Structures are given as C-alpha cells and as structure tokens.
C-alpha positions as CSV (number, residue, x, y, z in Angstrom):
1,M,80.9,-31.2,-6.7
2,D,80.8,-33.3,-9.3
3,R,78.3,-36.0,-10.2
4,R,80.3,-39.1,-8.7
5,D,80.2,-37.3,-5.1
6,A,76.6,-36.4,-5.8
7,L,75.6,-39.6,-6.0
8,K,77.8,-41.4,-3.4
9,N,76.0,-38.5,-1.0
10,V,72.4,-39.7,-2.3
11,A,73.3,-43.1,-1.7
12,L,74.3,-42.1,1.9
13,L,71.2,-40.4,2.1
14,M,68.9,-43.6,1.4
15,G,71.1,-45.6,4.1
16,G,73.3,-47.2,1.7
17,A,70.1,-49.1,0.0
18,L,72.1,-50.0,-2.9
19,T,73.6,-53.2,-4.1
20,A,77.3,-53.8,-5.1
21,S,76.5,-54.0,-8.7
22,T,74.6,-50.5,-8.7
23,W,77.6,-49.2,-6.8
24,S,80.0,-50.7,-9.3
25,V,78.1,-49.1,-12.0
26,M,78.0,-45.9,-10.6
27,M,81.7,-45.8,-9.9
28,E,82.9,-46.8,-13.1
29,G,80.9,-44.0,-14.9
30,C,78.8,-44.4,-18.0
31,A,80.1,-45.1,-21.4
32,H,79.6,-42.0,-23.6
33,Q,78.1,-43.9,-26.5
34,V,74.9,-46.0,-26.2
35,R,76.2,-49.6,-26.7
36,T,73.8,-51.7,-29.4
37,G,73.7,-55.2,-29.9
38,K,71.8,-58.1,-28.3
39,G,70.2,-57.6,-24.9
40,T,70.9,-54.1,-24.8
41,M,67.7,-52.2,-26.3
42,F,64.6,-52.2,-24.7
43,T,61.2,-53.0,-26.3
44,D,58.1,-50.6,-26.4
45,E,56.5,-53.0,-24.2
46,E,59.6,-53.2,-22.0
47,K,59.7,-49.4,-21.5
48,K,56.1,-49.5,-20.8
49,M,56.6,-52.1,-17.8
50,V,59.2,-50.4,-16.7
51,S,57.2,-46.7,-16.5
52,L,54.4,-48.6,-14.9
53,M,56.4,-50.3,-12.2
54,A,58.7,-47.3,-11.5
55,D,55.5,-45.4,-11.0
56,I,53.9,-48.1,-8.8
57,I,56.9,-47.7,-6.5
58,I,57.0,-44.0,-6.0
59,P,53.5,-42.7,-7.2
60,R,52.3,-39.0,-7.9
61,T,50.3,-37.8,-4.9
62,D,50.7,-34.3,-3.3
63,T,54.6,-34.7,-4.9
64,P,55.5,-35.9,-7.9
65,G,56.0,-39.5,-9.1
66,A,58.5,-41.5,-10.8
67,A,57.0,-40.6,-14.3
68,D,56.7,-37.0,-13.7
69,A,60.5,-36.9,-12.5
70,G,61.3,-39.0,-15.9
71,V,62.4,-42.2,-14.2
72,P,61.5,-44.5,-16.3
73,D,63.8,-42.8,-19.4
74,F,66.8,-42.7,-16.5
75,I,66.3,-46.6,-15.8
76,V,66.5,-47.1,-19.5
77,M,69.6,-44.9,-19.9
78,M,71.2,-46.6,-17.2
79,M,70.4,-50.5,-18.0
80,Q,71.5,-49.6,-21.6
81,E,74.5,-47.4,-21.1
82,C,76.0,-48.1,-17.8
83,Y,75.2,-51.9,-16.9
84,P,77.5,-54.8,-18.8
85,D,75.4,-56.9,-21.3
86,K,74.9,-59.6,-18.5
87,D,73.3,-57.6,-16.6
88,Q,71.0,-55.8,-19.1
89,Q,70.0,-59.8,-20.1
90,E,68.9,-60.7,-16.7
91,F,66.8,-57.6,-16.3
92,H,65.1,-58.1,-19.6
93,D,64.8,-61.9,-18.6
94,G,63.5,-61.0,-15.5
95,L,60.9,-58.4,-16.9
96,A,60.0,-61.4,-19.2
97,A,59.6,-63.9,-16.1
98,F,57.7,-60.9,-14.7
99,D,55.2,-60.7,-17.6
100,Q,54.9,-64.8,-17.2
101,F,54.4,-64.8,-13.6
102,C,51.1,-62.1,-14.4
103,H,50.0,-64.4,-16.7
104,K,49.6,-67.5,-14.5
105,Q,48.5,-65.6,-11.4
106,Y,46.2,-63.0,-12.7
107,G,45.4,-64.0,-16.5
108,G,46.9,-61.6,-18.4
109,S,50.3,-60.0,-19.1
110,F,51.3,-57.0,-16.8
111,L,50.3,-54.2,-19.6
112,E,46.8,-55.9,-19.6
113,L,45.9,-56.0,-16.0
114,S,44.0,-53.2,-14.5
115,P,46.0,-50.7,-12.0
116,E,44.7,-52.4,-9.3
117,K,46.0,-55.8,-10.5
118,Q,49.4,-54.0,-11.6
119,L,49.7,-52.7,-8.1
120,E,48.9,-56.1,-6.4
121,A,51.4,-57.8,-8.6
122,V,54.3,-55.2,-8.0
123,T,53.3,-55.3,-4.5
124,A,53.7,-59.7,-4.5
125,L,56.9,-58.9,-6.4
126,D,58.6,-56.4,-4.1
127,K,57.8,-58.6,-0.8
128,E,59.4,-61.8,-2.8
129,V,62.4,-60.3,-4.0
130,L,63.1,-57.8,-1.3
131,S,62.4,-60.0,1.8
132,K,65.4,-62.4,0.6
133,P,69.0,-61.2,0.9
134,S,70.8,-60.1,-2.1
135,S,73.7,-62.6,-1.9
136,E,74.7,-64.0,-5.5
137,E,73.2,-67.5,-4.7
138,D,69.8,-66.1,-4.4
139,K,70.4,-64.3,-7.6
140,E,71.4,-67.0,-9.6
141,D,68.3,-69.2,-8.6
142,H,65.9,-66.3,-8.8
143,D,63.9,-64.8,-12.2
144,F,62.7,-61.7,-10.2
145,G,66.1,-60.3,-9.1
146,F,65.6,-57.8,-11.7
147,Y,63.5,-56.2,-9.8
148,R,66.3,-55.0,-7.1
149,K,67.9,-53.2,-10.0
150,L,64.7,-51.6,-11.1
151,K,64.1,-50.2,-7.6
152,E,67.4,-49.2,-6.8
153,L,67.4,-47.4,-10.0
154,T,63.7,-45.8,-9.3
155,L,65.0,-44.6,-6.1
156,L,68.3,-43.5,-7.5
157,G,66.8,-41.4,-10.5
158,F,63.8,-39.9,-8.5
159,F,66.0,-38.6,-5.2
160,T,68.5,-36.9,-7.9
161,S,66.0,-35.7,-10.3
162,E,64.9,-31.6,-9.8
163,P,61.2,-33.0,-8.9
164,G,62.3,-35.4,-6.2
165,A,65.4,-33.2,-4.8
166,T,63.3,-30.1,-4.8
167,E,59.5,-31.1,-4.1
168,T,59.8,-34.3,-2.1
169,L,63.0,-33.4,-0.4
170,R,63.9,-30.4,1.6
171,Y,66.0,-28.3,-0.5
172,V,68.0,-25.1,-0.2
173,Q,69.7,-23.9,-3.3
174,V,72.5,-22.0,-1.5
175,P,72.4,-23.4,1.9
176,G,73.6,-21.4,5.1
177,R,75.8,-22.0,8.1
178,Y,76.0,-25.5,9.3
179,E,73.6,-26.0,12.1
180,G,74.6,-30.0,13.5
181,C,71.8,-30.5,15.8
182,V,68.5,-29.3,14.6
183,P,65.4,-30.6,16.5
184,Y,63.2,-32.9,13.9
185,Q,59.7,-32.2,13.9
186,E,57.1,-35.3,13.2
187,G,56.1,-35.5,9.3
188,Q,59.1,-33.0,8.1
189,K,60.7,-33.9,5.0
190,A,64.4,-35.4,4.5
191,W,66.9,-32.8,3.4
192,A,68.3,-32.8,-0.1
193,T,71.2,-30.7,0.5
C-alpha cells in the first residue's frame, strides 16, 4: 500500500473528518523541496505554539501524546511543503490572532500563560471554531480558521505515526484472516490495520 492509500484509509477511519483543503493537499502530494519565501517559514515562537496546542489536543496519558509522536514537526513540515502560500499565510495570521486573543482574554501571550490557562484558551478556541460549519464564507470572516487545519493535521499526524498506530490503536503488524463481524467490547481500542 502506498502513502496516498494509507492516508485515505486513515481519513476514512477518522470518519472523513478532513476538510477539502487538507484532502487536496494529500491528493496532490508533497513537494520534494522545502519552499522558502514569505509565509512559509515558522518562527521559533510559532513552532512552540503549535507544539503546545497539538499536545493539548492529544495529551500524554497512559498512551503517548502528540509531542511524543512528533506531531508538531509533522504539522510544520506539512504546512511548509504541502500547503499553498495562501493557506500558509492564513495559518500564520491565525496563530498571531490567537496570541492576541490570549493577550486580551488572559493578560499574556499564549506562551506566557500557565498550562491551565493554555488549556482553557485552546478549549475555548476549539469550541468557537468547531461549532461553526467549515464553509468558505466562515473561513473568510474568521480569524481562527487556522485551528481547523491544526486539529486535522494533529489527528492525521498522530494516527499515522508509529506511537499513534501501535500504542493508541489496536495494531497487528501482519493481520490474520478477515473477520467481518467481531463483537465490540466497551472500552476497546479501534483497529489501526
């Protein structure tokens, strides 16, 4: 199975929870060279924000979290190498708008906040963004539309990573025979393969 088929299967596993822009990036494939220029490079502060936000979305529990699986680096790589410049700029602008929101709402930049306030800020952002449909009109008027891409890439990066697939999901490296009807037991992990 090639990478494209694997990503399609993961997207279906996640219930088709990817937006059209993420689907188009996956279907077009990634460029072989990192593009450089305005809007494509992340500052150290932006990388740290992405890392903290991804780890809030999928925290470490008895299984690895997003940071353990290398998801922040995956998000940065996907944005720099696969997304068009317009989407990259919107992502950077969204991070800046979210940081301004944290200044107004919590009295400091996102990176300066306590872990409890960071969790509160990301939870408020999640509720704000994901309570609205992902139509183009909403993206145009909304400063926080970047969060939908951040969450999609966090989920995609985590569940296609080795720790995400093998430690969070049930994983059999060489699956046996197909059994179409297997009883589900409460609390059981979903299958990665």
